[in-house]
C-alpha positions as CSV (number, residue, x, y, z in Angstrom):
1,M,0.0,0.0,0.0
2,D,1.4,3.4,-1.0
3,Q,1.6,5.9,1.8
4,P,0.1,9.4,1.0
5,D,2.5,12.2,1.6
6,D,0.4,13.7,4.3
7,S,0.0,10.6,6.4
8,V,2.3,10.0,9.3
9,I,0.5,6.8,10.3
10,V,-1.1,4.2,8.0
11,A,-2.4,1.0,9.5
12,H,-4.1,-1.5,7.1
13,N,-6.0,-4.6,8.2
14,L,-4.2,-5.0,11.5
15,T,-4.8,-8.1,13.6
16,K,-3.4,-9.0,17.0
17,I,-4.0,-12.4,18.5
18,Y,-2.7,-13.3,22.0
19,K,-2.6,-16.9,23.0
20,M,-3.5,-17.6,26.7
21,G,-3.0,-21.4,27.0
22,E,-5.3,-22.9,24.5
23,V,-7.4,-19.8,24.2
24,E,-6.9,-17.2,21.5
25,V,-7.8,-13.6,22.3
26,H,-8.4,-11.5,19.2
27,A,-7.5,-8.0,20.4
28,L,-7.5,-6.4,16.9
29,R,-9.7,-7.7,14.1
30,G,-8.6,-6.1,10.8
31,L,-8.3,-2.6,12.0
32,S,-7.4,0.1,9.5
33,L,-6.8,3.9,10.0
34,K,-4.7,6.8,8.8
35,I,-3.5,9.8,10.7
36,T,-2.4,12.9,9.0
37,R,0.9,14.6,9.8
38,G,0.4,17.4,12.3
39,D,-3.0,16.3,13.4
40,V,-4.4,16.1,16.9
41,V,-6.3,12.8,17.3
42,A,-8.0,11.1,20.3
43,I,-8.3,7.3,20.4
44,M,-11.2,6.2,22.6
45,G,-12.9,3.0,23.5
46,P,-14.1,0.9,26.5
47,S,-11.8,-1.5,28.4
48,G,-11.2,-4.6,26.2
49,S,-11.8,-2.6,23.0
50,G,-8.3,-3.1,21.6
51,K,-7.3,0.5,22.4
52,S,-4.2,-0.4,24.4
53,T,-3.1,-3.0,21.9
54,L,-3.4,-0.4,19.1
55,M,-1.4,2.1,21.1
56,N,1.4,-0.4,21.6
57,I,1.6,-1.1,17.9
58,I,1.5,2.6,17.0
59,G,4.2,3.2,19.5
60,C,6.3,0.3,18.2
61,L,6.2,-1.4,21.6
62,D,4.6,-4.5,19.9
63,R,4.0,-5.8,16.4
64,P,0.7,-6.9,14.8
65,S,0.0,-10.6,14.1
66,S,-0.9,-9.6,10.5
67,G,-1.5,-6.5,8.5
68,E,0.7,-3.5,7.6
69,Y,1.8,-0.6,9.6
70,I,3.7,2.4,8.2
71,L,5.1,5.0,10.5
72,D,6.5,8.2,9.0
73,G,7.2,6.5,5.7
74,E,8.8,3.3,7.2
75,R,7.2,-0.1,7.2
76,V,7.5,-1.3,10.7
77,S,5.1,-4.3,10.8
78,D,7.8,-6.9,10.4
79,L,10.8,-5.4,12.1
80,T,13.0,-7.2,14.6
81,D,12.9,-6.2,18.3
82,D,16.2,-4.2,17.9
83,Q,14.8,-2.4,14.8
84,L,11.6,-1.6,16.6
85,A,13.5,-0.2,19.5
86,S,15.5,2.1,17.2
87,I,12.4,3.3,15.3
88,R,10.6,3.9,18.6
89,N,13.4,6.0,20.0
90,K,13.6,8.2,16.9
91,K,10.0,8.4,15.8
92,V,7.8,8.2,18.9
93,G,7.7,10.4,22.1
94,F,5.7,8.8,24.9
95,V,3.8,10.6,27.7
96,F,2.3,8.2,30.3
97,Q,-0.3,8.7,33.0
98,S,2.3,7.6,35.7
99,F,5.1,9.9,34.3
100,N,7.7,7.0,34.3
101,L,10.5,9.2,35.6
102,L,13.7,7.8,37.2
103,P,13.2,8.8,40.9
104,R,16.9,9.4,41.7
105,A,17.7,11.4,38.5
106,S,17.3,15.1,38.0
107,A,14.8,16.5,35.5
108,L,17.7,17.2,33.1
109,D,19.0,13.6,33.4
110,N,15.5,12.2,32.8
111,V,15.1,14.3,29.7
112,E,18.5,13.2,28.4
113,L,17.5,9.5,28.5
114,P,16.2,9.1,25.0
115,M,19.5,10.6,23.7
116,R,21.8,8.0,25.3
117,Y,23.0,6.9,21.8
118,T,23.4,10.5,20.6
119,P,27.1,11.4,20.5
120,G,28.4,14.4,22.4
121,L,27.6,15.2,26.0
122,R,27.3,18.9,25.3
123,T,24.9,18.3,22.5
124,R,22.7,16.1,24.7
125,K,22.7,18.6,27.6
126,A,21.9,21.5,25.3
127,R,19.0,19.7,23.7
128,A,17.6,18.5,27.1
129,Q,17.9,22.1,28.5
130,A,16.0,23.4,25.4
131,A,13.3,20.9,25.8
132,L,12.8,21.7,29.5
133,D,12.8,25.4,28.6
134,A,10.0,24.7,26.0
135,V,7.8,23.2,28.7
136,G,8.5,26.0,31.2
137,L,10.8,24.2,33.6
138,S,14.1,26.0,33.0
139,D,14.3,26.7,36.7
140,R,13.7,23.1,37.8
141,M,16.4,21.3,35.8
142,T,18.3,20.0,38.8
143,H,15.3,18.9,40.8
144,R,14.4,15.3,41.3
145,P,10.8,14.0,40.7
146,N,10.0,14.0,44.4
147,E,10.8,17.7,44.5
148,L,8.3,18.5,41.7
149,S,4.5,18.6,41.6
150,G,2.5,16.2,39.6
151,G,2.0,18.8,36.8
152,Q,5.8,19.6,36.8
153,Q,6.6,15.8,36.6
154,Q,4.4,15.5,33.6
155,R,6.1,18.5,32.0
156,V,9.4,16.7,32.4
157,A,7.9,13.7,30.8
158,I,6.7,15.8,27.9
159,A,10.2,17.4,27.5
160,R,11.6,13.9,27.4
161,A,9.0,12.9,24.8
162,L,9.9,15.8,22.4
163,V,13.7,15.9,22.9
164,N,14.4,13.7,19.9
165,E,11.9,15.7,17.7
166,P,9.7,12.6,17.1
167,A,7.2,12.2,14.3
168,I,4.4,11.6,16.8
169,I,3.8,12.2,20.5
170,L,1.7,9.4,22.0
171,A,0.0,10.5,25.2
172,D,-1.7,7.7,27.2
173,E,-4.2,9.2,29.7
174,P,-1.8,12.2,30.2
175,T,-4.0,13.9,32.7
176,G,-5.1,10.8,34.6
177,N,-3.0,11.4,37.7
178,L,-3.4,15.2,37.8
179,D,-6.0,17.6,39.4
180,S,-8.2,19.4,36.9
181,K,-6.1,22.6,36.9
182,S,-2.8,20.8,36.2
183,G,-4.6,18.5,33.7
184,A,-5.9,21.5,31.7
185,E,-2.4,23.1,31.7
186,I,-0.8,19.8,30.4
187,I,-3.4,19.5,27.6
188,E,-2.8,23.2,26.6
189,L,1.0,22.5,26.6
190,L,0.6,19.5,24.3
191,L,-1.7,21.5,22.0
192,S,0.8,24.4,21.9
193,L,3.6,22.0,20.9
194,N,1.4,20.7,18.1
195,R,0.7,24.3,16.9
196,E,4.3,25.5,17.2
197,R,6.2,22.5,16.1
198,G,3.7,20.6,13.9
199,T,4.2,17.4,16.0
200,T,1.4,14.9,15.5
201,L,-0.4,14.4,18.8
202,I,-2.3,11.2,19.6
203,L,-4.3,11.2,22.8
204,V,-5.4,7.8,24.2
205,T,-8.0,8.6,26.7
206,H,-11.3,7.6,28.5
207,D,-12.0,11.3,29.2
208,P,-14.4,13.0,26.8
209,G,-13.1,16.3,28.1
210,V,-9.6,15.5,27.0
211,A,-10.8,14.1,23.7
212,A,-12.8,17.3,23.0
213,H,-9.5,19.1,22.4
214,S,-8.6,16.9,19.5
215,R,-9.5,17.6,15.9
216,R,-10.6,14.0,15.3
217,I,-11.9,11.2,17.6
218,I,-11.4,7.6,16.6
219,Q,-13.6,5.2,18.5
220,I,-12.4,1.6,18.9
221,R,-14.7,-1.3,19.8
222,D,-14.1,-5.0,19.6
223,G,-10.8,-4.6,17.8
224,V,-12.0,-2.4,14.9
225,V,-12.7,1.3,14.3
226,V,-16.4,1.9,14.7
227,E,-16.5,5.7,14.3
228,E,-14.3,8.6,13.3
């Protein structure tokens, strides 16, 4: 399948089957979708819908049982684990509900993590500092996570997600552990990064209030797209 120039994600007829003993669980059942470069998309669906499985495939954390997946022009459906890890590091920035920061590392060190294979200590530090500045944390670079509020920790996670200038930012329930004020600030920050940098933003969420900020909502049920 040829990839249109404006599509950063093309998934065609994806299936994912998990074997649990003698039982086969069909998490995805021929799912297809396209996401345009620079778009803001929310992926929604009830528990068991296949939403998390789709997120893992989009983020190159897993591969489909069958079907084709193209990320930023590269066919990633059949890559090895090492190749998946490399693509994931270059093309995808992750923002998780639980922040996933190293507790004993400073904000700066946490943001540097995705660049561990980038040559040049000064280059890595300068890029990490620029990313923290972009999320409004230039005065918190030496602080550890336990010295930061929940909203500040999520900002560190966002800085880490964007430091490699990925094709997409994949945000999984990014406001789930935050109060409403901090959550609103995080959503506005993600949207501003989309506006200013053109980074494709994919929000995986149960929250209709979060999804309302997207330009497009993709509803997943029983392993297929049912509405968009």
